[in-house]
C-alpha positions in Angstrom: 0.0 0.2 0.0 1.3 3.5 -1.2 1.7 6.0 1.7 3.0 8.6 0.1 0.3 9.8 -2.3 -0.3 13.1 -3.8 -3.8 13.4 -5.3 -3.6 16.4 -7.7 -7.2 15.7 -9.1 -8.8 16.8 -5.9 -7.2 20.3 -6.1 -7.8 23.6 -8.1 -5.5 23.7 -10.9 -3.6 27.0 -10.0 -2.6 24.8 -6.8 -1.2 21.6 -8.5 2.0 22.7 -9.7 3.3 24.2 -6.4 1.8 21.2 -4.2 3.4 18.5 -6.2 6.9 20.2 -6.3 6.6 21.3 -2.6 6.2 17.2 -1.9 8.8 16.1 -4.3 11.3 18.9 -2.9 10.7 16.9 0.7 11.8 13.6 -1.2 15.2 11.9 0.2 17.3 9.7 -2.2 15.8 6.1 -2.6 12.2 7.5 -1.6 9.3 8.0 -3.9 5.8 9.5 -4.2 2.8 8.5 -6.2 1.0 11.4 -8.0 -2.5 11.1 -9.0 -4.0 13.4 -11.6 -7.0 13.5 -13.8 -4.7 14.1 -17.2 -1.5 12.9 -18.0 0.9 14.8 -16.0 4.0 14.2 -18.8 4.8 18.0 -18.6 5.8 17.5 -15.1 8.4 14.8 -16.5 9.8 17.4 -18.7 10.3 20.0 -15.7 12.2 17.3 -13.5 14.3 16.2 -16.4 15.4 19.7 -17.0 16.1 20.1 -13.5 17.5 16.6 -12.3 18.2 15.0 -15.7 18.4 11.3 -14.9 18.2 12.2 -11.0 14.6 10.6 -10.8 12.5 7.6 -11.8 9.2 7.9 -13.7 6.9 4.9 -13.6 3.2 5.0 -14.8 0.9 2.8 -12.5 -2.2 3.8 -14.2 -2.7 5.4 -17.7 -6.3 7.0 -18.0 -8.6 7.9 -19.5 -10.1 9.0 -16.0 -7.2 8.8 -13.6 -3.4 8.6 -14.2 -1.0 7.8 -11.9 2.8 7.9 -11.9 5.4 6.7 -9.1 7.9 9.3 -8.8 11.4 8.5 -7.1 14.4 10.4 -6.4 17.5 8.1 -7.5 20.4 7.1 -4.8 23.7 8.1 -5.4 24.8 4.6 -6.8 26.9 4.8 -10.1 24.0 3.2 -11.7 21.7 5.6 -11.3 24.1 8.2 -13.3 22.7 9.1 -16.6 24.1 7.5 -20.0 24.8 10.9 -21.5 26.8 12.2 -18.1 28.8 9.0 -18.4 29.7 9.6 -21.8 30.2 13.2 -21.4 32.8 12.2 -18.5 34.6 9.4 -20.7 33.9 9.1 -24.4 35.4 5.6 -24.0 32.2 4.5 -22.6 30.7 4.6 -26.2 31.9 1.2 -27.1 30.6 -0.4 -24.0 27.1 1.1 -24.6 27.2 0.0 -28.2 28.2 -3.3 -27.2 25.2 -3.8 -24.9 22.8 -1.6 -27.1 22.1 0.9 -25.0 21.3 4.4 -26.4 23.4 7.0 -24.9 22.4 9.9 -27.4 18.6 10.3 -27.5 18.3 8.1 -24.1 21.0 10.1 -22.7 18.6 11.3 -19.8 18.0 7.7 -18.6 20.0 6.2 -15.8 22.1 3.5 -16.6 19.7 1.5 -14.2 16.7 2.3 -16.1 18.4 1.6 -19.5 19.8 -1.8 -18.3 16.0 -2.6 -17.1 14.6 -2.2 -20.5 16.9 -4.3 -21.8 16.9 -7.0 -19.1 20.9 -6.3 -18.7 22.4 -6.5 -15.3 23.9 -3.0 -14.8 26.7 -4.6 -12.5 27.8 -6.3 -15.6 27.9 -2.8 -17.4 29.6 -1.2 -14.8 32.3 -3.9 -14.8 32.7 -3.2 -18.3 32.7 0.6 -18.2 35.7 0.0 -15.5 37.5 -2.0 -17.8 37.2 0.8 -20.4 39.2 3.1 -18.3 42.3 1.2 -18.9 41.9 1.4 -22.6 43.6 4.4 -24.3 41.2 7.7 -25.2 40.2 7.4 -28.7 42.1 9.8 -30.8 38.8 11.9 -31.5 38.2 12.7 -27.7 38.0 16.2 -27.4 37.2 18.4 -24.2 33.8 19.2 -25.0 32.6 19.5 -21.5 35.2 22.6 -21.3 34.0 24.4 -24.4 31.6 27.3 -24.5 28.2 26.8 -25.8 29.1 29.2 -29.0 32.5 27.0 -29.4 30.2 23.8 -29.1 27.6 25.1 -31.2 30.0 26.1 -34.1 31.7 22.4 -34.0 28.1 20.7 -34.2 27.5 22.9 -37.1 31.0 22.4 -39.0 31.5 18.8 -38.0 28.6 17.1 -37.5 26.1 19.1 -39.8 28.5 19.3 -42.4 28.9 15.5 -42.4 25.1 14.7 -42.5 25.0 17.1 -45.6 27.8 15.7 -47.3 26.5 11.9 -46.6 22.7 12.1 -47.1 23.1 12.0 -51.0 24.9 8.9 -50.7 22.7 7.2 -48.3 19.8 8.2 -50.3 21.5 6.9 -53.5 22.4 3.8 -51.8 19.1 3.0 -50.4 17.3 3.6 -54.1 20.0 1.5 -55.9 19.9 -1.4 -53.5 16.0 -2.0 -53.0 15.8 -1.5 -56.7 18.4 -4.2 -57.2 17.4 -6.6 -54.2 14.0 -5.9 -53.6 12.6 -8.8 -54.8 14.5 -11.2 -52.7 14.9 -8.8 -50.0 11.6 -6.8 -49.5 12.5 -5.3 -46.2 14.9 -2.8 -48.2 11.9 -1.2 -49.2 10.8 -0.4 -45.9 14.9 0.5 -45.1 14.8 3.0 -48.1 11.5 4.5 -46.8 13.1 5.0 -43.3 16.0 6.5 -44.8 13.9 9.1 -47.0 12.4 10.2 -44.0 15.6 10.4 -42.2 16.8 12.7 -45.0 13.7 15.3 -44.9 13.7 15.1 -41.0 17.1 16.0 -40.5 17.6 18.4 -43.2 14.5 20.5 -41.9 16.0 19.7 -38.3 19.5 21.2 -38.9 18.0 24.5 -40.8 16.1 25.3 -37.6 19.0 24.8 -35.4 21.5 26.7 -37.6 18.9 29.6 -38.2 17.1 30.1 -34.9 18.2 28.0 -31.8 22.1 28.1 -32.2 22.0 31.7 -33.2 19.8 32.4 -29.8 22.2 30.3 -27.8 25.2 32.3 -28.9 23.6 35.5 -28.2 22.4 34.5 -24.9 26.1 33.5 -24.1 27.4 36.7 -25.4 24.8 38.9 -23.2 26.2 36.7 -20.1 29.8 37.6 -20.7 28.8 41.4 -21.4 26.6 41.4 -18.3 23.6 42.9 -20.5 20.7 41.2 -18.7 18.1 38.7 -20.0 17.6 38.0 -24.0 15.1 40.5 -25.9 11.7 40.1 -24.5 12.8 39.1 -20.9 11.0 35.7 -20.9 12.6 32.1 -20.8 12.2 30.6 -24.1 15.0 28.1 -25.2 13.3 25.1 -23.4 10.5 24.9 -26.0 12.5 24.7 -29.1 15.1 22.4 -27.3 12.0 19.9 -26.5 11.2 20.0 -30.3 14.6 19.4 -31.3 15.0 16.4 -28.9 11.7 15.1 -30.1 12.9 15.3 -33.6 16.1 13.4 -32.5 14.5 10.5 -31.3 12.5 10.0 -34.5 15.6 9.9 -36.5 17.1 7.6 -33.9 14.0 5.3 -34.0 14.2 5.2 -37.8 18.1 3.7 -37.7 16.6 1.5 -34.8 14.1 0.1 -37.1 16.5 -0.2 -39.9 18.9 -2.4 -37.9 15.6 -4.5 -36.8 14.7 -5.0 -40.4 18.3 -6.3 -41.4 19.2 -8.2 -38.5 21.4 -5.8 -37.0 22.9 -5.0 -40.8 23.3 -8.4 -41.7 24.5 -9.0 -45.3 22.9 -11.8 -47.0 25.1 -13.9 -49.6 23.6 -12.5 -52.6 24.7 -8.9 -51.0 26.7 -7.1 -54.0 29.4 -4.5 -53.6 26.7 -1.6 -53.2 24.9 -3.5 -50.9 27.9 -3.7 -48.6 28.9 -0.1 -49.3 25.1 0.7 -47.9 25.3 -1.0 -44.9 28.7 0.5 -44.1 27.5 3.5 -44.7 24.6 3.3 -42.5 26.7 2.0 -39.5 29.2 5.0 -40.2 26.3 7.6 -40.2 24.6 6.1 -37.0 27.6 6.2 -35.2 28.4 9.9 -36.2 24.7 10.7 -35.4 25.0 9.2 -32.1 27.8 11.6 -30.9 26.0 14.4 -32.9 22.8 14.0 -30.7 24.9 13.1 -27.6 26.6 16.8 -27.8 23.0 18.4 -28.2 21.1 16.6 -25.8 23.6 16.0 -23.0 25.5 19.0 -23.1 24.6 21.9 -25.4 20.9 22.0 -24.5 21.0 21.6 -20.8 23.5 24.3 -20.3 21.5 26.4 -22.5 18.5 26.0 -20.3 20.6 26.5 -17.3 22.0 29.6 -18.6 18.8 31.0 -19.5 17.1 30.1 -16.1 19.9 32.3 -14.6 18.8 35.0 -16.9 15.4 34.8 -16.8 14.4 33.6 -12.8 
């Protein structure tokens, strides 16, 4: 029987937000409360995520239509409760470990290691042991001090490195998808679905990167400049950056899901016996493209975006 239940459905709407956060602030690590409401409290999840990263748990107990119930807990200080994104930000060598266990550190970077392992039925202690062993490996040559960079420098790096790579690789990815589906689709019908997923990802990424380069990144650069100059809040004086960031994160999830589906359809990019050279090159490009995409999304979701939200909150209390 739960003994720490907050039923917001009994309160006037104007009192619900403050009541919840008042109770949550009193939680101690390792403990939880149950929130009941008359609609999905998902907006609270995003607020907690912005404030606490992977430092909390969120488990639906009921999903409407009349009552929604969620168990919300405050994580302990165990290494398994650190987020995947935080682990990678601290040491890029962990990427190889997460790839081996198929743990998503980019779109799923805000999940704790414990939660991510539970979803895959993996023992978190096994992954922690693998992470400890990875420390003995040499740092990859591309390991860079991302954490130490200014937001403007990080945004520039993402544009000049990852956005440029995507723009150069997309035409080849689309061409290969079309050619391989046309040549081998009769015997491998899944290739038509792979082609559709590649085409959808191309459209999503081109639109997504344009919004970042034309709207979001310039705002972040200007905000950082205002902080350095001591000139106060951005124009309008209102908190703004969290909303477009949520949209960018959702678009990251869409593209990440597309590539996860491609791996599922192809047996993790397993080549059939009749694969031609173009078929092989196509799968190699998918693998390389996805590796770059994971780092690309990690830098945004787990470094640039949280820091931008925190910076704006300091400017616009």
